[in-house]
Backbone bond lengths (Angstrom), bond angles and torsions (degrees), N, CA, C in turn:
res aa  C-N    CA-C-N  psi(-1)  N-CA   C-N-CA  omega(-1)  CA-C   N-CA-C  phi
1 M - - - 1.390 - - 1.569 110.05 -
2 S 1.355 115.95 144.04 1.475 117.78 -178.99 1.527 113.38 -79.42
3 V 1.292 117.82 149.80 1.491 123.22 -177.59 1.520 108.94 -114.81
4 I 1.304 117.26 125.31 1.438 125.21 174.54 1.516 112.59 -113.10
5 F 1.318 117.44 137.87 1.442 123.17 -178.73 1.480 109.13 -118.24
6 I 1.356 117.69 120.06 1.447 122.70 -170.18 1.568 109.18 -121.00
7 T 1.313 118.10 114.75 1.490 120.21 174.99 1.549 109.07 -82.07
8 G 1.351 116.03 156.42 1.426 122.05 178.37 1.448 112.10 60.02
9 A 1.387 119.53 43.68 1.442 123.22 -170.35 1.495 116.65 -87.69
10 T 1.334 117.93 0.04 1.459 119.24 -169.89 1.564 111.65 -87.74
11 A 1.288 120.20 -5.51 1.481 120.01 177.17 1.564 108.22 -159.42
12 G 1.363 112.08 171.15 1.511 117.49 173.18 1.434 117.17 53.95
13 F 1.245 118.80 -135.09 1.528 121.58 -175.52 1.463 108.72 -64.46
14 G 1.223 122.58 -42.62 1.471 124.77 -177.12 1.492 113.31 -56.81
15 K 1.316 118.54 -45.38 1.440 126.65 177.41 1.542 111.81 -63.88
16 A 1.306 112.73 -48.20 1.525 119.59 177.22 1.530 113.40 -61.76
17 I 1.351 116.04 -40.67 1.437 123.46 179.79 1.602 107.46 -62.80
18 S 1.396 111.88 -47.40 1.483 116.51 178.85 1.496 111.16 -55.66
19 Q 1.285 114.54 -48.66 1.525 121.07 -179.03 1.522 112.50 -60.22
20 K 1.298 117.44 -40.80 1.454 123.06 176.32 1.462 117.28 -61.25
21 F 1.374 114.04 -44.25 1.478 119.99 177.73 1.470 109.25 -73.78
22 S 1.313 119.99 -31.55 1.499 121.51 177.68 1.577 110.21 -63.86
23 E 1.324 114.50 -39.85 1.442 116.11 179.46 1.560 112.45 -59.04
24 A 1.361 113.70 -29.28 1.415 117.72 178.59 1.506 112.56 -91.57
25 K 1.344 115.31 8.64 1.515 123.53 174.79 1.502 114.07 65.74
26 W 1.313 116.43 33.99 1.505 121.33 171.91 1.509 107.57 -74.54
27 D 1.372 117.65 151.85 1.430 122.10 165.81 1.497 109.13 -78.31
28 I 1.374 116.14 135.16 1.445 116.12 -167.55 1.560 110.39 -130.51
29 I 1.328 116.66 132.44 1.426 123.52 169.80 1.517 107.69 -103.33
30 I 1.291 119.18 117.99 1.449 121.42 -178.52 1.572 110.27 -113.02
31 N 1.315 114.36 140.56 1.438 120.22 -176.70 1.566 106.92 -126.84
32 G 1.314 115.76 148.53 1.441 126.36 174.83 1.421 113.01 -175.11
33 R 1.326 118.00 165.75 1.441 121.41 -179.49 1.521 112.08 -90.30
34 R 1.329 117.73 -23.35 1.522 122.90 -174.79 1.534 105.20 -92.24
35 K 1.260 114.70 104.68 1.484 119.95 -175.04 1.510 113.43 -64.79
36 E 1.353 116.24 -39.05 1.501 117.77 -179.87 1.568 111.45 -62.94
37 R 1.338 112.33 -43.18 1.472 114.27 -177.54 1.537 109.83 -70.88
38 L 1.345 116.79 -30.25 1.427 119.07 179.32 1.555 109.90 -67.54
39 A 1.278 113.78 -42.38 1.507 118.33 179.71 1.524 111.42 -66.27
40 Q 1.333 115.53 -33.53 1.481 118.29 178.65 1.541 110.04 -69.06
41 L 1.369 114.90 -44.35 1.424 120.98 179.35 1.543 112.28 -62.48
42 E 1.343 116.93 -38.30 1.477 122.30 179.59 1.611 106.50 -59.44
43 E 1.312 115.24 -45.16 1.463 116.08 -178.19 1.527 112.17 -64.64
44 E 1.331 115.41 -39.77 1.460 119.81 176.81 1.560 111.96 -58.27
45 L 1.334 112.11 -47.55 1.493 115.04 -176.67 1.494 111.60 -69.35
46 K 1.295 115.83 -37.75 1.474 118.41 176.52 1.528 114.65 -59.06
47 A 1.355 114.40 -34.96 1.428 123.46 178.59 1.562 112.90 -62.01
48 N 1.304 110.65 -24.71 1.514 120.47 177.16 1.538 112.29 -79.20
49 G 1.285 113.66 -16.61 1.493 119.94 179.96 1.526 113.35 107.10
50 S 1.357 115.78 2.23 1.453 118.11 179.72 1.508 112.26 -82.45
51 K 1.332 116.15 147.70 1.510 122.16 164.85 1.476 107.24 -76.70
52 V 1.347 118.96 137.17 1.447 121.98 -172.87 1.523 107.84 -138.42
53 L 1.369 111.49 136.47 1.503 117.96 173.01 1.565 103.36 -127.52
54 S 1.365 112.38 128.35 1.469 119.94 177.07 1.535 111.61 -97.61
55 L 1.326 117.07 134.46 1.433 122.84 178.09 1.474 110.04 -124.38
56 P 1.410 118.47 90.21 1.423 118.97 -177.46 1.547 112.01 -82.32
57 F 1.385 114.14 97.59 1.487 119.36 175.18 1.532 108.14 -144.64
58 D 1.355 112.45 160.74 1.439 121.53 174.47 1.555 108.16 -91.34
59 V 1.274 118.70 122.97 1.468 122.45 -179.74 1.479 111.72 -61.42
60 R 1.338 119.29 -20.10 1.475 122.45 -176.65 1.563 109.11 -76.30
61 N 1.341 116.81 -18.23 1.424 120.34 -172.97 1.582 109.58 -95.54
62 E 1.295 119.48 100.55 1.461 117.13 -173.41 1.476 115.73 -57.83
63 Q 1.367 116.63 -38.65 1.450 119.78 179.85 1.472 112.51 -63.80
64 E 1.315 117.47 -42.93 1.505 122.90 177.83 1.559 110.78 -59.73
65 V 1.322 112.35 -41.30 1.474 117.07 -177.99 1.522 109.10 -67.68
66 N 1.333 115.96 -45.35 1.487 120.94 -179.59 1.546 111.00 -60.07
67 N 1.303 115.64 -46.54 1.496 119.83 -174.83 1.545 108.44 -68.21
68 A 1.304 120.03 -43.45 1.442 121.60 -175.73 1.583 110.00 -67.94
69 I 1.281 119.06 -43.58 1.468 117.25 -176.20 1.537 114.01 -81.46
70 Q 1.335 114.99 -33.02 1.453 116.25 179.02 1.484 113.43 -77.09
71 Q 1.359 119.60 -15.93 1.471 124.02 174.00 1.544 113.62 -100.23
72 L 1.314 116.74 18.13 1.454 118.57 178.63 1.531 109.39 -58.20
73 P 1.310 120.41 143.69 1.414 122.02 171.08 1.478 114.61 -60.70
74 Q 1.363 120.43 149.45 1.389 121.55 -169.33 1.576 113.71 -55.02
75 E 1.317 114.34 -37.16 1.457 117.17 -178.67 1.487 115.67 -72.92
76 W 1.355 113.94 -5.52 1.494 117.01 176.77 1.520 112.63 -110.90
77 K 1.300 119.33 0.13 1.456 122.13 -173.73 1.557 114.36 -70.30
78 K 1.366 114.99 -26.19 1.459 120.33 -179.63 1.523 111.33 -83.19
79 I 1.301 118.22 87.49 1.446 119.43 -176.22 1.586 107.96 -96.69
80 D 1.349 109.17 121.99 1.491 114.88 -177.27 1.549 112.66 -86.19
81 V 1.350 118.44 -34.83 1.470 119.85 -176.99 1.517 104.01 -137.55
82 L 1.369 114.38 130.27 1.479 121.24 168.44 1.474 111.09 -111.16
83 I 1.321 114.64 127.07 1.504 123.47 177.57 1.532 103.83 -103.86
84 N 1.292 117.45 105.35 1.465 119.71 172.84 1.562 107.63 -85.77
85 N 1.296 115.25 89.21 1.453 122.31 -170.16 1.636 106.97 -104.44
86 A 1.318 118.48 -36.05 1.443 118.37 -174.99 1.528 110.15 -48.03
87 G 1.333 117.05 125.95 1.463 122.73 177.85 1.498 112.02 179.23
88 L 1.284 114.03 166.15 1.448 116.95 -178.42 1.540 111.60 -166.75
89 A 1.359 117.01 166.64 1.391 123.73 168.70 1.548 105.48 -114.71
90 A 1.292 116.29 140.26 1.516 123.35 177.71 1.496 109.30 -128.32
91 G 1.316 114.18 115.13 1.372 120.32 178.45 1.513 115.41 82.17
92 S 1.338 118.37 158.56 1.450 122.88 178.95 1.521 107.13 -145.33
93 N 1.364 112.26 83.08 1.437 120.50 -177.28 1.474 113.13 -129.94
94 L 1.354 115.63 154.02 1.445 119.07 168.17 1.474 109.33 -62.14
95 I 1.319 116.40 151.79 1.507 119.38 -171.53 1.530 110.20 -57.92
96 Q 1.335 117.34 -36.41 1.465 118.61 -179.32 1.542 114.28 -69.79
97 D 1.331 116.63 -14.29 1.376 122.25 179.11 1.548 113.94 -108.63
98 G 1.309 111.76 11.14 1.506 117.67 -171.71 1.520 114.80 -69.20
99 N 1.337 113.98 155.02 1.482 121.37 179.79 1.512 107.26 -106.40
100 S 1.338 115.39 120.92 1.464 118.35 -175.99 1.513 114.65 -66.98
101 A 1.377 116.10 -23.19 1.457 116.89 174.49 1.508 110.35 -69.24
102 D 1.341 119.96 -37.46 1.453 122.43 173.17 1.528 110.75 -61.57
103 W 1.319 112.95 -45.70 1.500 116.87 -177.40 1.581 109.37 -56.83
104 N 1.402 113.81 -48.18 1.458 118.12 -179.92 1.553 112.39 -58.81
105 T 1.318 116.19 -42.73 1.489 120.23 -177.57 1.481 109.03 -63.17
106 M 1.344 118.86 -39.28 1.482 119.67 -178.30 1.519 107.88 -75.02
107 I 1.235 124.64 -43.55 1.509 124.62 -178.78 1.495 106.33 -67.52
108 D 1.301 121.69 -44.85 1.448 120.91 -175.50 1.559 108.83 -67.89
109 T 1.246 120.98 -34.78 1.521 123.05 -179.10 1.508 110.17 -80.14
110 N 1.308 118.55 -60.66 1.404 126.25 -167.47 1.476 114.78 -73.20
111 V 1.333 120.64 -28.66 1.478 123.87 -178.29 1.531 109.47 -111.70
112 K 1.344 115.42 -61.14 1.487 116.93 -174.28 1.496 111.54 -68.82
113 G 1.284 119.04 -35.93 1.488 124.00 177.96 1.543 109.85 -62.32
114 L 1.257 116.72 -48.02 1.467 125.18 175.09 1.534 108.66 -51.39
115 L 1.316 115.23 -51.35 1.497 120.12 -178.51 1.508 114.75 -65.27
116 Y 1.270 116.07 -39.30 1.487 117.80 178.00 1.517 113.04 -59.66
117 V 1.399 114.04 -50.56 1.466 122.32 -179.25 1.554 109.76 -58.67
118 T 1.370 113.21 -50.71 1.384 118.10 -175.29 1.494 116.68 -59.75
119 Q 1.379 111.03 -41.68 1.454 118.27 177.48 1.476 117.27 -57.31
120 N 1.397 113.08 -33.52 1.403 119.93 178.50 1.469 118.00 -80.11
121 V 1.390 114.19 -23.62 1.474 119.86 -177.91 1.485 109.46 -92.00
122 I 1.281 122.49 -28.60 1.514 126.41 -172.49 1.540 109.99 -56.99
123 P 1.320 121.67 -46.09 1.486 122.13 -173.93 1.568 112.22 -55.93
124 G 1.320 117.20 -38.53 1.462 119.56 176.75 1.465 111.82 -68.24
125 M 1.308 120.84 -34.70 1.453 123.98 179.91 1.520 107.93 -71.97
126 I 1.315 117.49 -42.12 1.456 120.53 177.27 1.492 108.59 -59.50
127 A 1.259 121.89 -48.69 1.488 124.38 179.64 1.520 111.17 -59.33
128 A 1.396 117.31 -34.13 1.480 118.97 177.26 1.508 112.93 -83.65
129 K 1.322 117.78 -11.00 1.483 121.04 -177.51 1.463 114.02 63.38
130 K 1.392 114.91 26.50 1.388 120.61 179.37 1.493 110.39 -165.31
131 G 1.358 118.61 168.11 1.465 122.28 179.19 1.508 110.59 147.97
132 H 1.302 114.73 170.77 1.476 119.64 179.91 1.452 111.20 -146.65
133 I 1.353 115.31 123.92 1.472 123.19 177.10 1.471 108.88 -107.70
134 I 1.342 118.90 120.24 1.446 121.81 177.84 1.520 106.84 -121.66
135 N 1.386 108.30 117.82 1.534 119.03 -178.47 1.484 106.48 -95.74
136 M 1.341 111.68 126.35 1.518 116.55 173.99 1.562 107.56 -83.40
137 S 1.304 115.71 107.74 1.441 121.21 -179.83 1.554 109.56 -104.63
138 S 1.282 117.29 -134.89 1.482 121.36 -177.61 1.508 110.11 -172.44
139 I 1.333 118.21 157.38 1.422 121.69 169.75 1.557 109.36 -55.75
140 A 1.353 116.28 -25.81 1.439 121.58 175.28 1.548 113.94 -63.45
141 G 1.328 116.85 -15.32 1.449 122.95 175.38 1.545 111.63 -83.94
142 K 1.392 115.66 -5.65 1.450 118.18 179.10 1.507 113.57 -108.64
143 E 1.307 115.30 -31.01 1.439 118.39 179.07 1.517 108.92 -152.90
144 A 1.382 116.00 142.98 1.459 120.83 -178.26 1.567 113.27 -82.69
145 Y 1.242 116.22 163.94 1.447 122.92 176.94 1.518 112.04 -143.86
146 M 1.317 116.32 161.32 1.424 120.91 -178.29 1.557 111.25 -57.29
147 K 1.301 117.69 132.19 1.448 127.69 178.38 1.548 110.42 70.00
148 G 1.371 117.73 9.98 1.456 118.97 177.08 1.455 114.78 -91.48
149 N 1.359 114.62 -22.20 1.492 126.90 -173.30 1.591 117.15 -2.18
150 V 1.301 115.50 -81.72 1.519 117.19 -169.02 1.554 108.43 -74.60
151 Y 1.275 117.89 -36.77 1.497 119.55 175.08 1.517 107.09 -57.91
152 C 1.342 117.33 -53.92 1.452 115.43 177.33 1.471 118.15 -54.08
153 A 1.359 114.19 -36.88 1.465 122.15 177.88 1.528 113.05 -63.38
154 T 1.424 114.04 -35.34 1.415 115.68 179.94 1.576 111.19 -74.36
155 K 1.354 114.18 -33.15 1.441 115.12 179.21 1.588 111.85 -79.98
156 H 1.306 117.31 -25.56 1.432 118.39 168.11 1.551 113.10 -65.17
157 A 1.357 113.58 -33.33 1.446 120.90 173.99 1.568 111.86 -64.79
158 V 1.366 114.64 -42.96 1.489 119.44 174.90 1.559 111.60 -60.36
159 D 1.316 113.66 -38.21 1.504 119.25 178.52 1.556 110.80 -61.36
160 A 1.306 113.67 -47.44 1.504 122.42 178.36 1.502 112.34 -65.78
161 L 1.338 116.63 -41.38 1.450 118.70 177.83 1.494 112.55 -66.01
162 T 1.389 117.72 -35.32 1.456 119.80 -178.50 1.528 109.48 -69.28
163 K 1.316 120.07 -39.95 1.416 122.46 175.73 1.519 112.08 -64.51
164 S 1.328 115.45 -40.26 1.488 117.00 -179.46 1.507 113.58 -72.99
165 M 1.393 117.32 -34.99 1.441 118.66 175.45 1.558 111.96 -64.45
166 R 1.346 113.50 -35.44 1.405 117.05 -179.25 1.574 112.34 -61.12
167 V 1.257 111.88 -39.24 1.504 119.35 175.59 1.479 111.51 -67.86
168 D 1.326 116.93 -53.22 1.448 122.57 -173.92 1.574 112.25 -62.63
169 L 1.309 113.63 -32.11 1.511 116.89 -174.34 1.531 112.45 -99.10
170 L 1.331 116.66 0.47 1.530 120.73 -177.92 1.456 113.83 -50.91
171 E 1.430 115.29 -46.46 1.457 119.87 -174.08 1.576 112.12 -65.50
172 H 1.344 117.37 -16.29 1.431 120.46 -175.28 1.554 111.84 -101.88
173 G 1.285 115.87 4.66 1.513 121.07 174.45 1.576 110.33 73.26
174 I 1.271 115.23 25.90 1.454 117.64 179.75 1.577 112.17 -100.17
175 K 1.304 114.91 125.55 1.431 121.79 -179.14 1.567 110.05 -77.17
176 V 1.316 117.80 145.36 1.430 120.05 173.36 1.544 109.25 -138.26
177 S 1.325 116.38 124.05 1.438 123.63 -173.75 1.513 107.96 -128.06
178 S 1.380 113.69 162.96 1.449 116.84 163.30 1.528 107.83 -136.64
179 V 1.323 115.74 149.62 1.462 126.34 175.57 1.486 105.34 -119.15
180 D 1.379 116.36 127.25 1.468 122.47 -167.59 1.508 109.02 -126.99
181 P 1.360 118.01 89.41 1.471 122.93 178.39 1.466 114.60 -72.06
182 G 1.320 114.81 150.10 1.466 120.48 168.53 1.601 106.59 -95.53
183 A 1.303 117.14 -140.68 1.419 120.76 -170.52 1.608 110.37 -65.77
184 A 1.220 117.57 116.20 1.448 122.45 -179.21 1.516 108.00 -134.00
185 E 1.384 116.54 137.01 1.378 121.81 -176.12 1.543 110.83 -91.42
186 T 1.292 116.94 99.17 1.494 121.29 176.81 1.555 104.33 -134.65
187 E 1.305 120.67 -151.32 1.430 125.28 173.33 1.514 113.04 -78.98
188 F 1.377 114.83 0.38 1.472 119.01 -174.25 1.518 114.77 -53.68
189 S 1.352 113.43 -56.75 1.502 118.34 -177.81 1.514 111.80 -64.41
190 L 1.352 117.24 -38.78 1.436 123.72 -178.57 1.547 108.73 -60.24
191 V 1.309 114.38 -43.14 1.559 117.13 177.21 1.499 110.67 -68.42
192 R 1.387 116.70 -43.91 1.434 121.46 -178.83 1.527 111.10 -56.94
193 L 1.303 115.63 -41.89 1.451 124.24 -172.69 1.521 111.05 -93.96
194 K 1.263 115.16 17.74 1.509 121.62 174.28 1.516 116.34 53.80
195 G 1.393 112.20 38.99 1.463 120.85 173.55 1.516 114.11 87.49
196 D 1.263 117.54 7.81 1.489 121.29 177.16 1.533 111.25 -72.53
197 V 1.277 119.67 92.69 1.510 124.47 -172.02 1.554 112.51 -59.11
198 E 1.331 116.34 -40.41 1.473 120.09 -172.65 1.575 103.63 -70.34
199 K 1.281 118.66 -47.95 1.534 121.71 -176.11 1.513 109.13 -63.94
200 A 1.328 116.85 -34.64 1.424 120.91 -179.93 1.555 112.55 -67.75
201 K 1.312 113.42 -40.46 1.448 120.67 179.24 1.546 111.63 -67.72
202 A 1.348 116.31 -33.38 1.434 123.00 -179.44 1.494 110.98 -67.19
203 V 1.307 119.03 -28.16 1.493 118.71 177.52 1.447 113.24 -57.65
204 Y 1.304 118.71 -30.24 1.526 122.91 -172.01 1.500 107.67 -108.45
205 K 1.341 120.52 11.97 1.491 116.73 -178.26 1.528 114.15 -79.45
206 G 1.255 113.13 136.23 1.440 123.36 177.67 1.521 119.59 89.82
207 F 1.360 115.48 5.55 1.492 119.42 173.57 1.489 108.06 -151.18
208 Q 1.321 115.12 171.80 1.478 118.79 -176.79 1.594 103.37 -103.28
209 P 1.302 116.36 108.38 1.476 121.68 179.26 1.546 110.68 -76.37
210 L 1.319 115.31 166.50 1.394 118.64 166.17 1.518 115.38 -65.29
211 V 1.223 119.80 158.44 1.506 121.01 173.84 1.485 108.89 -124.83
212 A 1.381 120.45 165.83 1.333 123.73 -172.89 1.536 115.38 -57.81
213 E 1.376 113.91 -34.51 1.467 119.17 176.65 1.431 115.61 -60.28
214 D 1.363 113.48 -33.10 1.505 118.52 -179.66 1.544 108.34 -62.96
215 I 1.347 114.73 -43.70 1.474 118.19 -175.35 1.544 110.15 -73.20
216 A 1.355 114.29 -33.54 1.534 116.52 179.46 1.513 110.06 -61.76
217 E 1.342 116.22 -40.26 1.484 122.24 179.61 1.605 107.62 -60.19
218 I 1.224 114.39 -41.41 1.489 119.38 -174.13 1.614 107.17 -73.12
219 V 1.261 117.42 -45.64 1.458 118.34 178.93 1.529 110.32 -63.03
220 Y 1.314 119.63 -38.91 1.434 121.32 177.12 1.575 110.91 -61.77
221 F 1.304 114.35 -39.83 1.504 119.21 175.69 1.469 111.58 -62.24
222 V 1.354 118.42 -44.42 1.428 124.30 -177.46 1.535 109.40 -62.85
223 A 1.314 114.83 -41.98 1.535 122.92 -173.83 1.476 111.03 -75.78
224 T 1.288 122.63 -13.39 1.431 122.53 -166.95 1.520 110.90 -122.56
225 R 1.388 117.84 20.25 1.460 119.79 171.24 1.512 110.27 -73.45
226 P 1.345 117.10 160.01 1.444 120.96 178.78 1.517 111.27 -56.81
227 A 1.362 119.96 159.38 1.387 125.88 -175.88 1.530 115.95 -52.97
228 H 1.277 115.03 -32.47 1.501 119.64 -178.19 1.480 114.13 -90.35
229 V 1.337 116.84 7.36 1.452 118.97 -178.57 1.574 109.48 -121.73
230 C 1.360 112.07 127.97 1.500 119.34 178.14 1.460 108.57 -127.81
231 I 1.289 118.37 115.75 1.491 123.52 170.51 1.502 108.80 -76.78
232 N 1.280 117.22 107.44 1.463 121.03 -174.71 1.547 114.01 -68.86
233 D 1.296 116.79 -42.70 1.471 119.05 -171.15 1.543 107.15 -159.97
234 L 1.310 113.30 130.88 1.523 120.48 -173.77 1.543 105.63 -134.38
235 I 1.343 114.10 111.73 1.432 121.68 172.55 1.576 112.48 -94.27
236 V 1.306 116.96 130.75 1.453 115.81 -179.41 1.496 110.00 -138.79
237 T 1.280 116.77 129.84 1.467 125.20 176.69 1.410 117.12 -124.85
238 P 1.352 123.69 158.29 1.426 118.07 166.38 1.561 113.58 -64.29
239 T 1.250 118.06 154.09 1.454 122.96 -178.84 1.543 110.46 -51.93
240 A 1.299 117.57 -33.72 1.445 119.26 -176.29 1.579 112.20 -77.39
241 Q 1.273 121.38 0.83 1.451 126.62 -173.24 1.485 108.84 -116.79
242 A 1.293 117.73 122.51 1.533 122.12 174.13 1.510 111.35 -94.11
243 N 1.282 119.19 -36.34 1.455 123.18 179.28 1.547 108.62 -163.94
244 T 1.262 119.57 -165.68 1.511 119.53 -177.72 1.550 113.37 -66.99
245 S 1.295 117.24 -20.35 1.493 120.25 -171.78 1.491 111.77 -110.46
246 H 1.307 118.06 -17.08 1.540 119.62 -171.95 1.514 106.74 -117.03
247 L 1.343 114.05 114.42 1.502 121.48 -179.17 1.518 107.00 -142.16
248 L 1.330 115.72 128.57 1.467 123.78 -177.75 1.537 109.59 -90.08
249 R 1.312 115.75 108.77 1.435 122.39 178.98 1.515 109.71 -104.25
250 K 1.294 120.32 131.39 1.409 122.62 175.61 1.520 109.80 -85.37
251 T 1.289 112.97 137.01 1.567 118.94 -178.41 1.526 107.20 -97.15
252 E 1.300 115.21 136.17 1.485 119.78 -178.59 1.539 111.24 -75.09
């Protein structure tokens, strides 16, 4: 059976991706910072018939990442697919009004965390001469928008890293893909807006956004192509969204 490793699995895209692969009876390694949510998700996935291993660590902490992945039980060491999903936006400010703590949180999670996890998983894939790394990026990795500054910068970095990884790992038969969602209603805006529920709801007012299950379907498709097929980059938006700046909202 194939093994998939999903970071940031306790909510949003990560949780939906976990559930989608569980339905197909994959063996699943799930990661997240929130231990209670992780334990609850583990039980849900096991109920579907999947074997599940929970790894509660913060991707920002290099030592935690190293320890967790390097000490995997033998039966979990052969990771076929890595989903680098852990990521977030923190704050929504003009660059001149930015908060350096928010900047560090985004850079440490979205860029450095992705690197720490990937660096630990790659050796096993090289040894197996196969594997698939799927980086969850964003339309924000393709074009910048007002008050997106550092978040956009981190996702542009993910885009560049995805392209570079694909070149570096080509000789080892490892696929590298990115999935780049547009407006999707998850905990994303709630986290970004520091728990302001009304502001978070307003982000998606007047149009039908993507939901986590939409993205899970796409990730599953990307991960299950034949061995000779690699989907390099897949941008997906709701029908109401043309790009980061043009969104059709219906007025009541």
